[in-house]
Residue, then its C-alpha position, 0 to 999 in steps of 0.5 A: m499500500n503506497e503512502a500519501p505524499d508528505n506536504t512538509p516543506e523541505y529546507s537546506v541546513s543553511e536556510i533553517a539556520g538563517a531562519l533560526k538566526r533571524t527568529v532569535e535576533t527579532a525576539f531578543g533584539q537588546v537584552r540585559v543579563r546578569g550572571e557570573l563570568s566563566g572561561f573569560r579570555r582575551q584573544s590577540s585580536g582584542h576580542w573577548y570570548g567566554s560564558l555567562k552562568d548561573d546555578r542552572a544554565l550557561i550561555d556563551l558571549a562574545m565582546w568585540r575589540g571596540p567595546a572591550a577597549a572601553l571597559s574600566f575594569r578587567p573581567e575575571d572568572g567568577l566576577e558577577v557582571i551585568v551585560t548588555g547586548k544582542l542575542t544571536t546564533y552562530p550557525g557554524r557550530s549550531k549554538y546561540q550566543l550573546i554579543v556584548e556591547r557593554m559590561e559592568p560589575a553587578g554592583v560595587g560589592a562584587l568589584l570591591a570583593q575582587i579587589e579585596a581578594r587581590r589585596l589579600k593575595l598581594q599582602a600574603e606575599g609581603l608586598f605591603d610590608p611596612a619594612r619595605k617602605k623607603p624614606l622620602p628625600w627631604l629635598p628632591d632634585v628631580i621629581g618624576v610625575i606619572t599622570s595624564p599630561t592633559g588633565a588638571v592634576i599635572r597643573d595642580i602639582l606643578h603649580r603647588l611645587s612652584d609655590r613651595f619649592p620649584r624642582r626639576v619635573m619630568v612628566w611621564p604621560v600615561a592614560v589613567q583610565g580604560e584599556g591599557s592604562a594599567a600597563q602604561v603606569a606599570n611601564a612608567i614606574a619601571g621606566f623611571n627606575a631604569i634610568a642610570p644615575g649620572g647619565p645624560i637623562p636625570r634620574p628622578d629622586l622621587i616619583i609621584v603617581a597621580r590621578g584625580g577622583g572618580s568612581i571605583e571603576d574609573l580607578a580600576a587601573f591602580n588596583e591592577e596587580n601589575v601596577v601594584r607590583a611595579a610600585a612595590a619593586s620601585r627602587i625610587p621612593l614613590i608617593s601615590a596620589v590617586g583620587h581624593e581623601t576617601d578613595t583608596t587603591l591597592i597602589d596606596y598600600a605598596s607605595d612608600w607614602r600615600a597622599p590624599t590628593p595630588t596637591a598634597a603629594a606635591e606639598r609632601a615632596v618638597p618643603v616650603r621655600a619661604e620657611l627655609s629662606a626665613t630660617l637661613a636669613m635668621l642664621a646669616g643674612r649674607l649667607d642667605d643672599a649667596v644661597v639665593r643667588g646660587w639657587k637662581l643660577r642653578r635654576e637657570r642652568s636646570t631650565g636650560l638643560a631641561r629644554r635640551l632634554p629629549q621628550p620622553r614620548n620620543l624615547i617611548g616611541l623608539a623602544a616600542q618601535r624596536v619591540d614591534d620590529l623584533a616581534e615582527r622578525l621573530p616568526n620569520a626567524l623561527n620559520a627560517r631556523a626550521a627550514q634550515v633544520a629540515l634542509r639538514v635532515g633532508n641532506a642527511a637522508s639523501r646521503l644515506r639513501p644511495a648507500l642503502l639503495t646500492a646495497r639493495l641493488e647489489r643483493s638483487s643483482e646477485r639473486l638475479a644472476g643466480a636465477t638466470a644461471r639456473l634458467a639458461p640451460a632450461l631455456a636453451r633447449p626449447l628456444a632452439a627447437d622452436a627456432q627450427k620449427l619457425a624456420r620450416v613454417a617460414g620457408a613453406l609460407r614465403p612462396w604463398l605470401i609472395e604470390a598474394r602480394l603480387a596478385q594484390v599489386s596487379a589488381r591495383l595497377e589494373q584499376a589505375g589503368r582503367m581509371l586513367a583511360s576513362l579520364g584521359p584526353e582520348q576519351v574526351l576527343a572521342r565524344g567530339y571535342a577538339l584540342v587546340i595546340d600552338a607551334q610549341g605544343h602548348v595547349v591554347a585555352s583562350a581566344g586571345t592566345a589563339a589570335a596571337n599565334p599565326r599557326l595552330t594545330i587542331r587535334f581530333a580523335d582520328g588525327e590533327t589538322p593545321v590552321f592559320t589565324k592570319p593570311v600567309a603571303p604566297q611564295g615569290s610575292l613582293f608582299 
């Protein structure tokens, strides 16, 4: 019994995957989801991938490089966050995922818990031990400031230093918020420490890391582990001046002194010049004048030297360019080294292979020679008998083959003769045609050629007749 035809429409895999993608994106155009990060990782392209889970379910998520660069904190596994984005499908793996456009900690408490866990970890390593803290110089000659070059913080520090006691200031510009800001701050601290004492570039006697106030997310860079470790490893005394009085970051624990504000850091860095001048004036007036004149001279010299110093950004740019160059050359060098090793192995194999083949060929030749020696006597007798038999058969067949060949050639010659006779000029002349020939025996094919010849010959089937195309004067005539 035949079954009734099925009217269910048929889809291809791509069609059904596209329909599902459109359905999911239409139903969940923009969503906010709260959950715990799991397996969150950053690719070299700048994209982030991972999962968002709760106690009963898990959903994959992806965050492209643009939104990821705007994050004010570093996502970690186990952190509870709230993400905003679009739900879609990934047909290549038959799964759905959330494309994240914005991410934030699920309340300040989650971020504070993350920072507290990091603080306890670093404290257990001894990075916050008071015995590690170094005394600040009483009057530093050079002060290194790590902050944003365009904010109000650097202006406040410079203004306060100028009011209290002007000093030589080296500014290392960094981003104090956003993706990559923590790495810039850590590199700046290490960079100041890398300057050799007594070199062409003055080494700071004191470092100030400063930033204005903000939310806990805005200050996230100064809670990063690499910044805290760089501050703890600094051989130059370091003052942290991040945020306002109520703001506390992990760099404050690792620094040698914490300033409640950037202005307070400048006040702690140098004493009040007016007070020093008054004290010196009371001790010795003339000595005070000499000190002032010497200070002015040194200030002019330091100002002149500061103008001739290279810009820190240029030094950073050259170093970064060199690192990029080495990073680009490293894969090529590894590939070249691998190619050299492969070539050496191939050469060694090529040198070994002929020797092995030669040995095998010698053994095969010996075996073949032995087999030939054994087969030669056995083959000699049948081959001689077959040769004699073949000679007898050839002798018997030779006359018959010659006669058949002659008959074939005679038949072809006779056929060609008959064709020549049927197509020859005699047969045409026999049908009433004539052939006109000039005195040289050439065929005349046109009337113009005939008029140009005074004497012609007309050939018929039964003979030839001479003709004249012009009158011929009788012999003996004067004309």
